[in-house]
KOLLUM-915366 format. One record per atom (N, C-alpha, C): x, y, z. Coordinates in steps of 0.001 Angstrom, whole numbers, padded with zeros to 6 digits, always signed. Each point is the difference from the previous one (the first is absolute). Layout:
N
XYZ...
END
This chain:
153
-003031-026166-008398+001416+000078+000310+000440+001474-000033+000657+000458+001064+000442+001407+000052+001017+000318-001099-000091+001215-000506+000935+000486-001009+001221+000603+000697+001082+000229-000730+001139+000700+000604-000394+001386+000527-000890+000699-000715-000461+001320+000436-000753-000100+001328-000847-001013+000138-000737-000221+001245+000982-000232+001151+001003-000844-000223+000990-000292+001039+000783+001246+000400+000357+000822-000979+000722+001251+000280-000874+000928+000835-001251+000175-000402-000906+000882+000737-000244-000533+001412-000256-001287+000130-000247-000586+001319+001207+000196+000909+001168-000233-000512+001229+000194+000779+000154+001462+000422-000307+000913-000899+000098+001431+000294-001027+000406+001053-001225-000484-000130-001043+000324+000982+000362-000561+001377+000567-001198+000031+000417-000594+001273+001151+000790+000630+000891+000514-000824+001104+000840+000491-000553+001295+000606-001022+000566-000624-000647+001208+000527-000678-000315+001328-000697-001129+000059-000641-000437+001248+001023-000144+001125+001129-000615-000300+001039-000218+001013+000596+001320+000483+000067+000988-000879+000575+001299+000369-000925+000802+000914-001298-000307-000025-000990+000746+000785-000907-000960+000770+000560-000728+000976-000797-001008+000708-001169+000576+000798+000033+001275+000335-001089+000605+000774-001209+000341-000863+000148-000003-001319-001101+000342-000892-000812-001237-000387-001307+000147-000037-000877-001048-000519+000035+000074-001519+000324-001117-000630+000053-000086-001458-000780-001230-000424-000951+000185-000897-000876-001083-000450+000423-000472-001385+000649-001152-000039+000499-000574-001243-001068-000913-000601-000326+000211-001265-000969-000831-000712+000729-000680-001157+000141-001322+000095+000709-000758-001028-000846-000245-001250-001321+000181+000109-000894-000246-001129-001050+001102-000114+000414+001252-000167-000982+001084-000129-000725-000104-001342-001200+000563-000079-000792-000147-001228+000520+000764-001221+000646+001148+000170+000316+000838-001160+001475+000199-000295+000865-000465+000884+001444+000119-000200+000640-001346+000346+001296-000136-000236+000668-001279+000234+000322-000255+001470+000285+001070+000732+000354-000090+001418-000246+001370+000601-000457+000038+001259-000337+001296+000584+000275+000000+001497+000486+001146+000488+000146+000193+001431-000565+001372+000357-001033-000011+000846-000592+001234+000502+000570+000300+001372+000354+001261+000206+000481+000472+001292-000956+001113+000417-000954-000322+000881-000993+001007+000377+000596+001092+000880-000653+001168+000001+000382+001051+000950-000175-000586+001395+000906+000325+000893+000005-000541+001360+000826+000910+000879+000150-000346+001264+000713+000873+000935+001411+000337-000497+000666-000929-000663+001375+000220-000466+000088+000478-001449-001162+000159-000655-000018+000436-001393-001201+000921-000200+000243+001219-000446-001034+001020-000069-000903-000089-001237+000301-000885-000939-000772-000153-001241+000134-001449-000465-000935-000441-000833+000075-001377-000495+000905-000081-001230+000548-001191-000207+000918-000255-001111-000409-001317-000648+000057-000054-001324-000247-001239-000719+001223-000318-000842+000476-001234+000122+001100-000511-000806-000560-001148-000816+000336-000059-001283-000480-001140-000773+000897-000283-001183-000181-001213-000516+000690-000458-001201-001032-000145-001098+000280+000601-001160-000842-000144-001188+000916-000394-001152-000020-001257-000345+000898-000487-001048+001438+000067+000480+000777+000915-000591+001384+000187+000445+000212+001379+000626-001095+000617+000470+000051+001341+000592-000282-000057+001501+000868+000608+000770-000224+000176+001435-000641+001369+000194-001177+000027+000608-000756+001244+000177+000035+000455+001451+000046+001316+000170-000103+000655+001305-001075+001063-000124-001026-000103+000870-001074+000993+000020-000211+000469+001434-000014+001306+000185-000256+000610+001307-000553+001390-000247-001092+000319+000660-000688+001264-000201-000299+000137-001489+000404+001085-000657-000270+000142-001433+001173-000476-000867+001037-000515+000620+001192-000462-000716-000182-001450-000439+000323-000283-001271-000035-001369-000500+001013-000115-001131+001054-000786+000246+001058-000159-000993+000431-001458-000019+000503-000433-001144+000496-001364-000128+001474-000005-000378+000692-001029+000455+001396-000239-000347+000023-001284-000822+000638+000021-001174+000048-001183-000852+001221+000048-000898+000420-001164-000474-000479-001320+000374+000594-000422+001349-000780-000734+000744+000456-000402+001338+001064-001096-000062+000294-000477-001184+001066-000996-000146+001386+000659-000001+000032+001326+000000+001279+000720+000082+000216+000414+001459+001078-000458+000568+000241+000209+001436+000089+001477+000374+000509+000849-000896+000075+001426+000326-001399+000610+000133-000961-000473-000780-001387+000485+000117-000611-000438+001330+000265-001237+000400-000506-000511+001271+000639+000762+001159+001283+000276-000103+000691+000769+001051-000601+001394+000140-000271+000660-001118-000600+001347+000052-001425-000045+000541-000741-001044-000336-001358-000182+000529+000059-000169+001519+000869-000879+000463+000133-000215+001439+000387+001303+000701+000947+000727-000567+000430+001272+000586-001175+000978+000091-000823+000056-001038-001154+000908-000017-001011-000384+001082-000332-001281+000088-000965-000456+001000+000568+000194+001400+001250-000386+000210+000631+000156+001304+000035+001472+000404+000398+000862-000927+000064+001427+000294-001349+000580+000361-001041-000418-000723-001345+000509+000270-000515-000495+001349+000135-001290+000278-000497-000552+001265+000765+000542+001207+001290+000204-000157+000828+000468+001115-000189+001484+000295-000552+000739-000959-000158+001437+000172+001170+000793-000537+001005-000668-000523+001136+000714-000590-000414+000661-001316-000817-000684-000794-000499+000543-001260-001377+000616+000239-000441+000813-000943-001324+000611+000079-000626+000018-001389-001300+000218-000028-000716+000204-001253-000424+001463-000034+000358+000689-001071-000454+001371-000230-001115-000076-001028-001228+000303+000435-001153-000037-000882-000295+001400-000536-000320+000058-001280-000404+001233-000669-001501-000120-000257-000755+000971+000474-001455-000026-000141-000471+001183-000828-001006-000237-000811-000731+001065-000694-001444-000168+000434-000478+000971+000751-001350-000117+000533-000067-001142+000998-000931-000915-000222-000212-001088+000951+000612-001326-000445+000930+000041-000967+000586-001262-000437+001505+000098-000220+000682-001108+000309+001447-000017-000234+000282-000149-001491+001039+000698-000473+000376-000084-001405+001436-000500-000173+000739-000029+001107+001385-000458-000048+000420-000376+001415+000851-001007+000109+000548-000386+001301+001424-000479-000212+000900+000512+000833+001415-000333-000114+000481-000667+001290+000613-001162-000138+000673-000620+001131+001375+000647+000073+000323+000562+001172+001242+000763+000135+000840-000504+001167+001306+000123-000174+000955-000319+001062+000769+001262+000351+000469+000090+001262+000758+001197+000374+001362+000016-000701+000401+001194-000403+001319+000185-000597+000485+001393+000386+001180+000075+000573+000578+001257+000483-001034+000757+000836-000415+001175-000440-000983+000794+000741-001367-000012-000663-000275-001012-000817-001270-000041-000715-000465-001416-000243-000734-000183-001088-000586-001285-000349+000265-000314-001464+000202-001292-000278+000233-000485-001362-001089-001027-000330-000588+000118-001179-001036-000952-000404+000615-001338-000382-000607-001062+000521+000411-001375-000292-000901-000576-001094-001274+000334+000066-000982-000476-000983-001168+000981-000028-000668+000091-001149-001096+000959-000162-001186-000653-000684-001189+000264+000550-001259-000338-000657-000605+001321-000459-000613-000002-001164-000619+001226-000465-001197-000254-000891-000846+000984-000043-001212+000013-000810+000209+001124-001019-000489-000158-001195+000189+001010-001046-000504+001374+000438-000986+000021+000891-000531+001293+000450+000986+000756+000889+001116-000611+000348+001023+000690+000792+000569+001198-000752-000063-000029-001340+000559+001113-000778-000995+001142-000204-001268-000230+000334-001007+001056-000122+000242+001011+001125+000083+001292-000321+000372+000984+001019-001116+000458+000936-001155-000591-000048-001082+000395+000911-000741-001235+000460-000685+000020+001104+000124+001033+001030+001399-000026+000611+000255+000981+000851+001308+000121+000636+000383-001313+000682+001253-000371-000144+000498-001240+000581+000278+000180+001492-000383-001001+000776+000356-000049+001418+000807-001272+000227+000657-000072+001133+000890-001124+000277-000354-000634+001343+000256-001292+000092-000201-000722+001250+001142-000986+000156+000566-000073+001188+001081-000942+000283-000572-001181+000774+000320-001203-000468-000385-001235+000670+001294-000658+000457+000163-000105+001316+001241-000557+000540-000306-000662+001327+000611-001136+000226-000184-000728+001243+000960+000563+001044-000515+000885+000838+000825+000619+001040-000489-000468+001358+000808-000766+000660-000334-000499+001327+001148+000318+000952-000282+000189+001271+001055+000354+000946+001067-001072+000150-000388-001268-000002+000978-001082+000156-000452-001170-000833+000939-000643-000649-000320-001182-000802+000685-001199+000614-000737-000748+000774+000545-001197+000631-000093-001158-000995+000983-000867+000051-000038-001191-000819+000368+000223-001454+000603+001114-000332+000390+000306-001373+001349-000631-000274+000077-000813-001043+001258-000653-000367+000333+000292-001438+001244+000293-000293+000410+000250-001384+000688-001205-000576
END
């Protein structure tokens, strides 16, 4: 029997699917390691893959080196912020700013545009992000396409 958290996540994933009908999204109602999962592979309309999943009462968003959870999903404001983050990332309005040291990411920030810059919405980090060597480099991950057909808000 589905839990309230499962129903909330399923409803949210279906809302994301409806907002982006041109994207292929693979919903798994019985994944082996999480409660519910939706994979969105890289494709013509999406420049990178995205994984959405439910773990207990946590809604997870993973893309590139970014991985953050919103919880508890039983609070509507958390679900609203999760939807906004996923929608912003898929639409190309939001971006991920990755911080790299050498050949590995140590921090990733989901950012939204604000005035003439960017504001962090959520951050993933590794303790090695505070180590000052090797020199940090940056990479931006953003879905930039010339036209987005079938996008619904």
